[in-house]
C-alpha positions as a Markdown table, in Angstrom:
| # | Residue | x | y | z |
|---|---|---|---|---|
| 1 | Met | 67.0 | 104.9 | 23.3 |
| 2 | Thr | 65.6 | 106.4 | 26.6 |
| 3 | Gln | 65.4 | 110.2 | 26.4 |
| 4 | Pro | 66.9 | 112.1 | 29.3 |
| 5 | Ile | 64.5 | 113.2 | 32.0 |
| 6 | Pro | 64.1 | 116.9 | 32.2 |
| 7 | Glu | 65.1 | 118.8 | 35.4 |
| 8 | Pro | 62.2 | 120.4 | 37.4 |
| 9 | Ala | 61.6 | 124.0 | 36.3 |
| 10 | Gly | 63.5 | 126.4 | 38.5 |
| 11 | Leu | 65.7 | 123.8 | 40.3 |
| 12 | Gly | 69.3 | 123.0 | 39.6 |
| 13 | Pro | 70.5 | 119.6 | 38.4 |
| 14 | Arg | 71.2 | 118.3 | 42.0 |
| 15 | Phe | 67.4 | 118.3 | 42.5 |
| 16 | Gly | 66.6 | 116.5 | 39.2 |
| 17 | Ala | 65.4 | 113.4 | 40.9 |
| 18 | Leu | 62.3 | 115.2 | 41.9 |
| 19 | Ala | 61.3 | 115.3 | 38.2 |
| 20 | Glu | 60.6 | 111.6 | 38.4 |
| 21 | Arg | 57.0 | 111.0 | 39.6 |
| 22 | Glu | 57.5 | 107.9 | 41.7 |
| 23 | Phe | 60.4 | 109.4 | 43.5 |
| 24 | Arg | 58.5 | 112.6 | 44.1 |
| 25 | Leu | 55.7 | 110.6 | 45.8 |
| 26 | Leu | 58.1 | 108.6 | 47.9 |
| 27 | Phe | 59.8 | 111.8 | 48.9 |
| 28 | Leu | 56.6 | 113.5 | 50.0 |
| 29 | Gly | 55.3 | 110.4 | 51.9 |
| 30 | Arg | 58.5 | 110.0 | 53.8 |
| 31 | Val | 58.9 | 113.7 | 54.6 |
| 32 | Val | 55.4 | 114.0 | 56.1 |
| 33 | Ser | 55.8 | 110.9 | 58.3 |
| 34 | Phe | 59.2 | 111.8 | 59.5 |
| 35 | Phe | 58.0 | 115.3 | 60.5 |
| 36 | Gly | 55.5 | 113.7 | 62.7 |
| 37 | Asn | 58.1 | 111.3 | 64.1 |
| 38 | Ala | 60.3 | 114.3 | 65.1 |
| 39 | Ile | 57.5 | 115.8 | 67.1 |
| 40 | Ala | 56.5 | 112.4 | 68.7 |
| 41 | Ile | 60.1 | 111.7 | 69.9 |
| 42 | Val | 60.0 | 114.7 | 72.2 |
| 43 | Ala | 56.4 | 114.1 | 73.2 |
| 44 | Leu | 56.8 | 110.4 | 74.1 |
| 45 | Ala | 59.9 | 111.1 | 76.2 |
| 46 | Phe | 58.2 | 113.7 | 78.3 |
| 47 | Ala | 54.9 | 111.8 | 78.5 |
| 48 | Val | 56.7 | 108.9 | 80.1 |
| 49 | Leu | 58.8 | 111.1 | 82.4 |
| 50 | Asp | 55.7 | 113.0 | 83.5 |
| 51 | Leu | 53.8 | 109.8 | 84.1 |
| 52 | Thr | 56.5 | 107.9 | 85.9 |
| 53 | Gly | 59.4 | 110.2 | 86.7 |
| 54 | Ser | 61.9 | 107.5 | 85.8 |
| 55 | Gln | 64.4 | 107.3 | 83.0 |
| 56 | Ser | 64.5 | 103.5 | 83.5 |
| 57 | Lys | 60.8 | 103.3 | 82.6 |
| 58 | Leu | 61.4 | 105.6 | 79.6 |
| 59 | Gly | 64.0 | 103.0 | 78.6 |
| 60 | Leu | 61.4 | 100.2 | 78.9 |
| 61 | Val | 58.9 | 102.1 | 76.7 |
| 62 | Leu | 61.6 | 102.7 | 74.0 |
| 63 | Ala | 62.7 | 99.1 | 74.3 |
| 64 | Ala | 59.1 | 98.0 | 73.7 |
| 65 | Arg | 59.2 | 99.8 | 70.4 |
| 66 | Ala | 62.7 | 98.6 | 69.4 |
| 67 | Leu | 62.1 | 94.9 | 70.2 |
| 68 | Pro | 59.3 | 94.3 | 67.6 |
| 69 | Gln | 61.4 | 96.2 | 65.1 |
| 70 | Val | 64.1 | 93.6 | 65.5 |
| 71 | Val | 61.8 | 90.6 | 65.6 |
| 72 | Phe | 59.8 | 91.5 | 62.5 |
| 73 | Leu | 62.5 | 93.0 | 60.3 |
| 74 | Leu | 63.3 | 89.8 | 58.3 |
| 75 | Val | 59.6 | 89.2 | 57.8 |
| 76 | Gly | 59.2 | 92.8 | 56.6 |
| 77 | Gly | 62.2 | 92.4 | 54.2 |
| 78 | Val | 60.7 | 89.3 | 52.6 |
| 79 | Trp | 57.3 | 90.9 | 52.1 |
| 80 | Ala | 58.9 | 94.1 | 50.8 |
| 81 | Asp | 60.6 | 92.1 | 48.1 |
| 82 | Arg | 57.4 | 90.2 | 47.3 |
| 83 | Leu | 54.8 | 92.9 | 47.2 |
| 84 | Pro | 54.7 | 96.4 | 45.6 |
| 85 | Arg | 56.8 | 98.2 | 48.2 |
| 86 | Asn | 54.6 | 101.3 | 48.3 |
| 87 | Leu | 51.7 | 99.1 | 49.5 |
| 88 | Val | 53.8 | 97.7 | 52.3 |
| 89 | Met | 54.6 | 101.3 | 53.3 |
| 90 | Val | 50.9 | 102.3 | 53.2 |
| 91 | Gly | 49.9 | 99.4 | 55.4 |
| 92 | Ser | 52.7 | 100.2 | 57.9 |
| 93 | Asn | 51.6 | 103.9 | 58.1 |
| 94 | Leu | 48.0 | 103.0 | 58.7 |
| 95 | Val | 48.9 | 100.7 | 61.6 |
| 96 | Ser | 51.3 | 103.3 | 63.0 |
| 97 | Ala | 48.6 | 106.0 | 62.8 |
| 98 | Ala | 46.1 | 103.8 | 64.7 |
| 99 | Ala | 48.7 | 103.1 | 67.5 |
| 100 | Gln | 49.7 | 106.7 | 67.9 |
| 101 | Ala | 46.0 | 107.8 | 67.9 |
| 102 | Leu | 45.4 | 105.4 | 70.8 |
| 103 | Val | 48.5 | 106.8 | 72.7 |
| 104 | Ala | 47.1 | 110.3 | 72.2 |
| 105 | Phe | 43.7 | 109.1 | 73.5 |
| 106 | Val | 44.9 | 107.6 | 76.7 |
| 107 | Leu | 47.1 | 110.6 | 77.4 |
| 108 | Leu | 44.4 | 113.2 | 76.7 |
| 109 | Thr | 41.8 | 111.3 | 78.8 |
| 110 | Gly | 44.1 | 111.0 | 81.7 |
| 111 | Thr | 43.8 | 107.2 | 81.6 |
| 112 | Ala | 47.3 | 106.4 | 80.5 |
| 113 | Glu | 49.2 | 103.7 | 82.3 |
| 114 | Leu | 52.7 | 102.5 | 81.6 |
| 115 | Trp | 51.5 | 99.3 | 80.1 |
| 116 | His | 49.4 | 101.2 | 77.6 |
| 117 | Leu | 52.4 | 103.0 | 76.3 |
| 118 | Ile | 54.5 | 99.9 | 76.2 |
| 119 | Ala | 51.9 | 97.9 | 74.2 |
| 120 | Leu | 51.1 | 100.6 | 71.7 |
| 121 | Gln | 54.7 | 101.4 | 71.1 |
| 122 | Ala | 55.3 | 97.7 | 70.4 |
| 123 | Ile | 52.6 | 97.8 | 67.8 |
| 124 | Gly | 54.2 | 100.9 | 66.2 |
| 125 | Gly | 57.6 | 99.2 | 66.3 |
| 126 | Ala | 56.2 | 96.1 | 64.5 |
| 127 | Ala | 54.7 | 98.3 | 61.8 |
| 128 | Ser | 58.0 | 100.2 | 61.2 |
| 129 | Ala | 59.8 | 96.9 | 60.7 |
| 130 | Phe | 57.8 | 96.6 | 57.5 |
| 131 | Phe | 58.2 | 100.2 | 56.5 |
| 132 | Phe | 62.0 | 100.5 | 56.7 |
| 133 | Pro | 63.1 | 97.7 | 54.2 |
| 134 | Ala | 60.3 | 98.6 | 51.8 |
| 135 | Ser | 61.1 | 102.3 | 51.7 |
| 136 | Ser | 64.9 | 101.7 | 51.4 |
| 137 | Gly | 64.4 | 99.1 | 48.8 |
| 138 | Ala | 62.0 | 101.2 | 46.8 |
| 139 | Val | 64.5 | 104.0 | 46.1 |
| 140 | Pro | 66.2 | 102.4 | 43.1 |
| 141 | Gln | 62.8 | 101.6 | 41.6 |
| 142 | Thr | 61.8 | 105.3 | 41.6 |
| 143 | Val | 64.8 | 107.0 | 40.1 |
| 144 | Ser | 67.3 | 106.6 | 37.3 |
| 145 | Pro | 70.7 | 105.0 | 38.3 |
| 146 | Ala | 72.7 | 108.2 | 37.7 |
| 147 | Arg | 70.5 | 110.0 | 40.2 |
| 148 | Leu | 70.7 | 107.4 | 43.0 |
| 149 | Gln | 73.1 | 109.2 | 45.3 |
| 150 | Glu | 71.3 | 112.5 | 44.6 |
| 151 | Ala | 68.0 | 110.8 | 45.5 |
| 152 | Asn | 69.3 | 109.4 | 48.7 |
| 153 | Ala | 70.8 | 112.8 | 49.7 |
| 154 | Leu | 67.5 | 114.5 | 48.8 |
| 155 | Leu | 65.4 | 112.1 | 50.8 |
| 156 | Arg | 67.6 | 112.4 | 53.9 |
| 157 | Leu | 68.1 | 116.1 | 53.4 |
| 158 | Ser | 64.3 | 116.8 | 53.2 |
| 159 | Ile | 63.5 | 114.5 | 56.1 |
| 160 | Asn | 66.2 | 116.2 | 58.2 |
| 161 | Ala | 65.0 | 119.7 | 57.2 |
| 162 | Thr | 61.5 | 118.8 | 58.4 |
| 163 | Thr | 63.0 | 117.3 | 61.5 |
| 164 | Ile | 64.4 | 120.8 | 62.4 |
| 165 | Gly | 60.9 | 122.1 | 62.5 |
| 166 | Gly | 59.6 | 118.9 | 64.1 |
| 167 | Ala | 62.1 | 118.9 | 67.0 |
| 168 | Ala | 61.6 | 122.6 | 67.7 |
| 169 | Ala | 57.8 | 122.2 | 67.3 |
| 170 | Gly | 57.9 | 119.1 | 69.5 |
| 171 | Gly | 59.5 | 121.0 | 72.4 |
| 172 | Leu | 57.2 | 124.0 | 72.1 |
| 173 | Leu | 54.0 | 121.9 | 71.7 |
| 174 | Val | 54.8 | 119.7 | 74.6 |
| 175 | Ala | 55.5 | 122.8 | 76.7 |
| 176 | Gly | 52.4 | 124.5 | 75.4 |
| 177 | Val | 49.6 | 121.9 | 74.9 |
| 178 | Gly | 51.2 | 118.7 | 76.3 |
| 179 | Pro | 52.3 | 115.3 | 74.9 |
| 180 | Gly | 48.8 | 114.0 | 74.1 |
| 181 | Trp | 47.9 | 116.6 | 71.5 |
| 182 | Thr | 51.5 | 116.4 | 70.1 |
| 183 | Ile | 51.2 | 112.6 | 69.5 |
| 184 | Ala | 47.8 | 113.1 | 68.0 |
| 185 | Ile | 49.4 | 115.3 | 65.3 |
| 186 | Asp | 51.9 | 112.5 | 64.7 |
| 187 | Ala | 49.0 | 110.1 | 64.0 |
| 188 | Cys | 47.6 | 112.5 | 61.4 |
| 189 | Thr | 51.0 | 112.7 | 59.6 |
| 190 | Tyr | 51.1 | 108.9 | 59.2 |
| 191 | Leu | 47.7 | 109.1 | 57.4 |
| 192 | Leu | 48.9 | 112.0 | 55.1 |
| 193 | Gly | 52.1 | 110.0 | 54.4 |
| 194 | Ala | 50.0 | 107.0 | 53.3 |
| 195 | Ala | 47.9 | 109.2 | 51.0 |
| 196 | Phe | 51.1 | 110.2 | 49.1 |
| 197 | Leu | 52.5 | 106.7 | 48.9 |
| 198 | Ala | 49.3 | 104.9 | 47.8 |
| 199 | Pro | 49.3 | 106.3 | 44.2 |
| 200 | Met | 52.9 | 105.1 | 43.5 |
| 201 | Arg | 53.2 | 102.6 | 40.7 |
| 202 | Leu | 55.8 | 100.0 | 41.8 |
| 203 | Arg | 55.8 | 96.5 | 40.5 |
| 204 | Ala | 56.1 | 93.4 | 42.6 |
| 205 | Ala | 59.2 | 91.3 | 42.2 |
| 206 | Ala | 58.9 | 88.6 | 39.5 |
| 207 | Arg | 60.1 | 86.0 | 41.9 |
| 208 | Ala | 57.0 | 86.4 | 44.0 |
| 209 | Val | 55.0 | 85.2 | 41.0 |
| 210 | Ala | 57.3 | 82.2 | 40.7 |
| 211 | Gly | 56.2 | 81.2 | 44.2 |
| 212 | Ser | 59.6 | 81.2 | 46.0 |
| 213 | Ser | 59.3 | 79.9 | 49.6 |
| 214 | Phe | 59.7 | 82.2 | 52.6 |
| 215 | Leu | 62.7 | 80.2 | 53.9 |
| 216 | Arg | 64.5 | 80.2 | 50.5 |
| 217 | Glu | 64.0 | 83.9 | 50.2 |
| 218 | Leu | 65.5 | 84.4 | 53.7 |
| 219 | Ile | 68.5 | 82.3 | 52.8 |
| 220 | Glu | 69.0 | 84.1 | 49.5 |
| 221 | Gly | 69.1 | 87.4 | 51.4 |
| 222 | Trp | 71.4 | 86.0 | 54.0 |
| 223 | Asn | 73.8 | 84.8 | 51.3 |
| 224 | Glu | 73.9 | 88.3 | 49.7 |
| 225 | Phe | 74.5 | 89.8 | 53.1 |
| 226 | Arg | 77.3 | 87.5 | 54.5 |
| 227 | Ser | 79.2 | 87.4 | 51.2 |
| 228 | Arg | 80.3 | 91.0 | 51.6 |
| 229 | Thr | 82.8 | 91.7 | 54.4 |
| 230 | Trp | 82.4 | 95.5 | 54.3 |
| 231 | Leu | 78.7 | 95.0 | 54.8 |
| 232 | Trp | 78.6 | 92.7 | 57.8 |
| 233 | Val | 81.5 | 94.2 | 59.7 |
| 234 | Ile | 79.9 | 97.7 | 59.6 |
| 235 | Val | 76.6 | 96.2 | 60.7 |
| 236 | Val | 78.4 | 94.5 | 63.7 |
| 237 | Glu | 80.0 | 97.9 | 64.5 |
| 238 | Phe | 76.6 | 99.6 | 64.5 |
| 239 | Ala | 75.0 | 96.8 | 66.7 |
| 240 | Phe | 77.2 | 98.1 | 69.5 |
| 241 | Leu | 77.1 | 101.8 | 68.6 |
| 242 | Asn | 73.3 | 101.9 | 68.4 |
| 243 | Ala | 72.9 | 99.9 | 71.6 |
| 244 | Ala | 75.1 | 102.4 | 73.4 |
| 245 | Ala | 74.7 | 105.8 | 71.6 |
| 246 | Asn | 71.1 | 105.8 | 70.4 |
| 247 | Thr | 69.7 | 104.5 | 73.7 |
| 248 | Ser | 71.8 | 106.8 | 75.9 |
| 249 | Phe | 70.9 | 109.8 | 73.8 |
| 250 | Ala | 67.2 | 109.0 | 73.8 |
| 251 | Val | 67.0 | 108.1 | 77.6 |
| 252 | Leu | 69.7 | 110.1 | 79.3 |
| 253 | Gly | 69.5 | 113.2 | 77.0 |
| 254 | Pro | 65.9 | 114.2 | 78.1 |
| 255 | Thr | 66.8 | 113.3 | 81.7 |
| 256 | Val | 69.8 | 115.7 | 81.7 |
| 257 | Ala | 67.6 | 118.3 | 80.0 |
| 258 | Lys | 64.9 | 118.0 | 82.6 |
| 259 | Arg | 67.2 | 117.9 | 85.5 |
| 260 | Asp | 69.9 | 120.5 | 84.5 |
| 261 | Leu | 69.1 | 122.3 | 81.3 |
| 262 | Gly | 65.6 | 123.7 | 81.7 |
| 263 | Gly | 63.3 | 120.9 | 80.3 |
| 264 | Pro | 61.6 | 120.2 | 77.0 |
| 265 | Ala | 62.6 | 123.4 | 75.2 |
| 266 | Ala | 66.3 | 122.8 | 75.9 |
| 267 | Trp | 66.0 | 119.2 | 74.7 |
| 268 | Gly | 64.2 | 120.4 | 71.6 |
| 269 | Ala | 67.0 | 122.9 | 70.9 |
| 270 | Ile | 69.6 | 120.1 | 71.1 |
| 271 | Leu | 67.6 | 117.9 | 68.8 |
| 272 | Thr | 67.2 | 120.9 | 66.5 |
| 273 | Gly | 71.0 | 121.3 | 66.5 |
| 274 | Glu | 71.4 | 117.7 | 65.4 |
| 275 | Ala | 68.8 | 118.2 | 62.7 |
| 276 | Val | 70.6 | 121.3 | 61.4 |
| 277 | Gly | 73.8 | 119.2 | 61.2 |
| 278 | Leu | 71.9 | 116.5 | 59.3 |
| 279 | Val | 70.8 | 119.1 | 56.8 |
| 280 | Leu | 74.3 | 120.5 | 56.3 |
| 281 | Gly | 75.6 | 116.9 | 55.9 |
| 282 | Gly | 72.9 | 116.3 | 53.3 |
| 283 | Leu | 73.9 | 119.4 | 51.4 |
| 284 | Leu | 77.5 | 118.2 | 51.5 |
| 285 | Ala | 76.5 | 114.7 | 50.4 |
| 286 | Leu | 74.8 | 116.2 | 47.3 |
| 287 | Arg | 78.2 | 117.4 | 46.2 |
| 288 | Ile | 80.8 | 114.8 | 47.1 |
| 289 | Arg | 81.3 | 111.6 | 45.2 |
| 290 | Pro | 84.3 | 109.9 | 47.0 |
| 291 | Ala | 86.0 | 107.1 | 45.1 |
| 292 | Arg | 86.1 | 105.1 | 48.4 |
| 293 | Pro | 82.7 | 106.0 | 49.9 |
| 294 | Leu | 82.9 | 103.7 | 53.0 |
| 295 | Leu | 86.3 | 105.1 | 54.0 |
| 296 | Val | 84.8 | 108.6 | 54.1 |
| 297 | Ala | 81.5 | 107.3 | 55.7 |
| 298 | Ser | 83.1 | 105.4 | 58.4 |
| 299 | Gly | 85.5 | 108.2 | 59.4 |
| 300 | Ala | 82.6 | 110.6 | 59.7 |
| 301 | Ile | 81.1 | 108.6 | 62.5 |
| 302 | Val | 83.8 | 109.9 | 65.0 |
| 303 | Leu | 81.9 | 113.2 | 64.9 |
| 304 | Leu | 79.2 | 111.6 | 67.0 |
| 305 | Ala | 81.4 | 111.6 | 70.1 |
| 306 | Pro | 81.5 | 115.3 | 71.2 |
| 307 | Pro | 77.8 | 115.7 | 72.0 |
| 308 | Phe | 77.9 | 112.8 | 74.5 |
| 309 | Ala | 81.0 | 114.2 | 76.2 |
| 310 | Leu | 79.4 | 117.6 | 76.5 |
| 311 | Leu | 76.1 | 116.1 | 77.8 |
| 312 | Gly | 78.1 | 114.3 | 80.4 |
| 313 | Leu | 80.0 | 117.4 | 81.3 |
| 314 | Gly | 76.7 | 119.3 | 81.8 |
| 315 | Ala | 77.8 | 122.0 | 79.3 |
| 316 | Pro | 75.5 | 124.9 | 78.4 |
| 317 | Val | 72.7 | 124.1 | 76.0 |
| 318 | Ala | 74.3 | 126.2 | 73.2 |
| 319 | Ala | 77.5 | 124.2 | 73.4 |
| 320 | Ile | 75.7 | 120.8 | 73.3 |
| 321 | Ala | 73.5 | 122.0 | 70.4 |
| 322 | Gly | 76.6 | 123.1 | 68.5 |
| 323 | Ala | 78.3 | 119.7 | 69.1 |
| 324 | Ala | 75.0 | 118.1 | 67.9 |
| 325 | Val | 75.3 | 120.0 | 64.7 |
| 326 | Ile | 78.7 | 118.5 | 64.1 |
| 327 | Gly | 77.4 | 115.0 | 65.0 |
| 328 | Gly | 74.5 | 115.5 | 62.6 |
| 329 | Ile | 76.9 | 116.2 | 59.8 |
| 330 | Gly | 78.7 | 112.9 | 60.5 |
| 331 | Ile | 75.5 | 110.9 | 60.7 |
| 332 | Glu | 74.3 | 112.3 | 57.4 |
| 333 | Ile | 77.5 | 111.8 | 55.4 |
| 334 | Phe | 77.6 | 108.2 | 56.6 |
| 335 | Gly | 73.9 | 107.6 | 55.9 |
| 336 | Val | 73.9 | 108.9 | 52.3 |
| 337 | Leu | 77.1 | 107.1 | 51.4 |
| 338 | Trp | 76.0 | 103.9 | 53.1 |
| 339 | Asp | 72.6 | 103.8 | 51.4 |
| 340 | Thr | 74.1 | 104.6 | 48.0 |
| 341 | Thr | 76.8 | 101.9 | 48.4 |
| 342 | Met | 74.2 | 99.3 | 49.3 |
| 343 | Gln | 71.9 | 100.2 | 46.5 |
| 344 | Gln | 74.9 | 100.1 | 44.0 |
| 345 | Gln | 76.4 | 96.9 | 45.3 |
| 346 | Ile | 73.4 | 94.7 | 46.2 |
| 347 | Pro | 71.1 | 93.2 | 43.5 |
| 348 | Ala | 67.9 | 95.2 | 43.3 |
| 349 | Glu | 65.6 | 92.1 | 43.7 |
| 350 | Ala | 67.3 | 91.2 | 47.0 |
| 351 | Leu | 67.8 | 94.7 | 48.3 |
| 352 | Ala | 64.9 | 94.9 | 50.8 |
| 353 | Arg | 65.9 | 91.6 | 52.4 |
| 354 | Val | 69.6 | 92.7 | 52.7 |
| 355 | Tyr | 68.3 | 96.0 | 54.2 |
| 356 | Ser | 66.4 | 93.9 | 56.7 |
| 357 | Tyr | 69.5 | 92.0 | 57.7 |
| 358 | Asp | 71.4 | 95.3 | 57.9 |
| 359 | Ala | 68.7 | 96.7 | 60.2 |
| 360 | Leu | 68.3 | 93.5 | 62.2 |
| 361 | Gly | 72.1 | 93.4 | 63.0 |
| 362 | Ser | 72.3 | 97.1 | 63.6 |
| 363 | Phe | 69.3 | 97.3 | 66.0 |
| 364 | Val | 69.4 | 93.8 | 67.6 |
| 365 | Leu | 71.1 | 95.0 | 70.8 |
| 366 | Met | 69.0 | 98.2 | 71.1 |
| 367 | Pro | 66.2 | 96.7 | 73.2 |
| 368 | Ile | 68.8 | 95.5 | 75.7 |
| 369 | Gly | 70.5 | 98.9 | 75.6 |
| 370 | Phe | 67.2 | 100.7 | 76.3 |
| 371 | Ala | 66.5 | 98.3 | 79.2 |
| 372 | Val | 69.9 | 98.6 | 80.9 |
| 373 | Val | 71.0 | 102.2 | 80.2 |
| 374 | Gly | 68.8 | 103.6 | 83.0 |
| 375 | Pro | 70.0 | 101.0 | 85.6 |
| 376 | Ile | 73.7 | 101.4 | 84.5 |
| 377 | Ser | 73.4 | 105.2 | 84.8 |
| 378 | Asn | 71.9 | 104.7 | 88.3 |
| 379 | Val | 75.0 | 102.7 | 89.3 |
| 380 | Val | 77.9 | 104.5 | 87.7 |
| 381 | Gly | 76.2 | 107.9 | 87.2 |
| 382 | Ile | 74.8 | 109.6 | 84.1 |
| 383 | Ser | 78.0 | 111.6 | 83.3 |
| 384 | Ala | 80.2 | 108.5 | 83.5 |
| 385 | Thr | 77.8 | 106.6 | 81.2 |
| 386 | Leu | 77.8 | 109.4 | 78.6 |
| 387 | Tyr | 81.6 | 109.6 | 78.7 |
| 388 | Gly | 81.8 | 105.9 | 78.1 |
| 389 | Val | 79.6 | 106.2 | 75.1 |
| 390 | Ala | 81.9 | 108.9 | 73.6 |
| 391 | Ala | 84.9 | 106.7 | 74.1 |
| 392 | Leu | 83.2 | 103.7 | 72.5 |
| 393 | Ile | 82.4 | 105.7 | 69.4 |
| 394 | Val | 86.1 | 106.6 | 68.9 |
| 395 | Val | 87.3 | 103.0 | 69.5 |
| 396 | Cys | 84.7 | 101.5 | 67.1 |
| 397 | Val | 85.7 | 103.9 | 64.3 |
| 398 | Gly | 89.4 | 103.1 | 64.8 |
| 399 | Leu | 88.7 | 99.3 | 64.6 |
| 400 | Ile | 86.5 | 99.5 | 61.6 |
| 401 | Leu | 89.1 | 101.5 | 59.6 |
| 402 | Thr | 91.5 | 98.6 | 60.0 |
| 403 | Ile | 89.3 | 96.5 | 57.7 |
| 404 | Gly | 90.7 | 96.5 | 54.2 |
| 405 | Asp | 87.3 | 96.1 | 52.4 |
| 406 | Val | 86.0 | 99.1 | 54.2 |
| 407 | Arg | 89.0 | 101.3 | 53.2 |
| 408 | Thr | 89.2 | 100.1 | 49.6 |
| 409 | Leu | 85.7 | 99.5 | 48.3 |
| 410 | Gly | 85.1 | 101.7 | 45.3 |
| 411 | Arg | 81.9 | 103.2 | 43.7 |
| 412 | Arg | 79.9 | 101.4 | 41.1 |
| 413 | Glu | 77.0 | 102.9 | 39.1 |
| 414 | Ala | 74.6 | 100.0 | 38.7 |
| 415 | Pro | 73.7 | 97.1 | 41.0 |
| 416 | Pro | 74.7 | 93.5 | 40.0 |
| 417 | Thr | 72.3 | 90.8 | 39.2 |
| 418 | Val | 71.3 | 88.4 | 41.9 |
| 419 | Ser | 73.0 | 85.0 | 41.8 |
| 420 | Arg | 70.8 | 82.0 | 42.1 |
| 421 | Pro | 71.8 | 78.3 | 42.7 |
């Protein structure tokens, strides 16, 4: 009989997942990388705005990163189910570090052109397409089943806690030393993250040894994905939400901050507010265990609407940041319950591929969103665009809650076994 794993000294039972070595390394590797990402998000936005003065060109740069993420997600999912997932994450981090180092170089030397940023962000986007399914699929391999929701909450909580510092530091660094040095720091965090992930001991899937074909593995993942109504309908919902909300926030938010709210420091404060909400949502997710997790998760998404409405209104920074706190709580409750539900409902040996279909569907329209949000806002106005996003969020939540499988799906404590023909 397996002996219970001791809790870490000085920590309560809700932090017990950190006693497990492989989870602890995954935890550290992801936290470091995401801290750098939080800094880089602010730096990249203002680097492009300083270089071009155009929110439409900022949208093109962000689209250049998003498009390879979509294109390579299925490939990343297959390889994350074939190889030890930590090695896939290490390779992704090394490529991302190189891409960001080159971005920093062209910015610091004054040789940056728009095409440089587009090309290098495309490389980083392709690398992240391998990291996401590998890191998500690795979680059940690193922690005991009873600690799965706790592990997901801790991962997201820690990442969001570092994002608070990252968003604030990003605004201050960009204002103080400029985008180039800020992105150079991001490149270093990718290398440090790889150093934490490399020593993990995760086995490759047995089916890789059996020599399954790439196409067959894609089909197996698709069958697992399409057979669950709750899964694909929420992915369809987020295809539209991400295309509208994420792109508008990333492109129009910095534009409003630069034009009306005082610049990078104001935008950093708003991002910090969202990160605080993510932390609060993570703390709440450590405690709640709803019998119908997707009902709670889907309802929480409506909390994303107020920040867009207040941005459109041109409200004071404090009000927008406060609304971003509420929105962050909604994001985090959804994220923890969604990850836990997938990891409990999907066979472990197919999980990375199903995550790749999830991400592909959720992000597939984002490159289009990034490309068109600037032109749309030029035609109808930034405020009208942001009001439209807020309305879309409310409508999507109302529609998704009409789906019976979303409202009634219950918890389960262990994933099923993959079914094979």
